[in-house]
C-alpha positions in Angstrom: 1.4 -13.2 4.9 2.2 -11.1 7.9 3.6 -14.2 9.7 5.9 -14.9 6.7 7.2 -11.4 6.8 7.8 -11.6 10.6 9.7 -14.9 10.1 11.8 -13.4 7.4 12.5 -10.3 9.4 14.1 -12.5 12.1 17.0 -13.2 9.8 18.1 -9.5 9.9 20.1 -8.0 12.8 17.4 -5.3 13.3 14.0 -4.9 11.8 10.9 -3.0 12.5 7.4 -3.7 11.4 4.9 -0.9 11.4 1.2 -1.2 10.5 -0.2 1.7 8.5 -4.0 2.1 8.1 -5.2 2.3 4.6 -6.6 5.8 5.3 -3.0 7.0 5.9 -1.6 5.4 2.7 -4.2 6.0 0.0 -1.9 5.2 -2.9 -1.1 1.7 -1.6 -4.8 1.1 -0.9 -5.8 2.1 -4.5 -3.1 -0.1 -6.0 -4.1 -3.0 -3.8 -7.7 -2.7 -4.8 -6.8 -2.6 -8.4 -4.6 -5.7 -7.9 -7.6 -7.6 -6.8 -9.2 -7.2 -10.2 -6.2 -8.5 -12.1 -6.1 -11.9 -13.7 -2.3 -11.8 -13.7 0.0 -12.0 -10.7 1.9 -8.8 -11.3 1.6 -5.6 -13.2 4.1 -2.8 -13.6 3.4 0.9 -14.3 5.8 3.4 -15.9 3.7 6.2 -14.5 1.0 6.8 -11.9 -2.2 5.3 -13.2 -5.2 7.6 -13.5 -7.1 5.7 -10.8 -4.4 6.5 -8.3 -3.4 10.1 -9.1 -5.7 11.7 -6.5 -4.5 9.2 -3.9 -0.9 10.1 -4.6 -1.6 13.8 -4.3 -3.5 13.2 -1.0 -0.6 11.2 0.4 2.0 13.8 -0.7 0.0 16.4 1.2 -0.4 14.1 4.2 -4.2 14.0 3.9 -5.8 11.3 5.9 -9.4 10.2 6.0 -11.5 9.1 8.9 -11.9 5.4 9.2 -15.3 3.9 8.4 -16.6 6.9 6.4 
């Protein structure tokens, strides 16, 4: 998937790809983990799901967690 993104980025005049560790983006990590359990391809939310609310608060306050703990 990363290679496909890199290839697509070549079609833009400028692009920048930045890798962010899951510990620095807890909301994305919680949504990705939830997505693994889905039987459907896509799910939309009209609000922050309960399983992600603490992650959103942590991200909003720039809380990061040590990797591997």
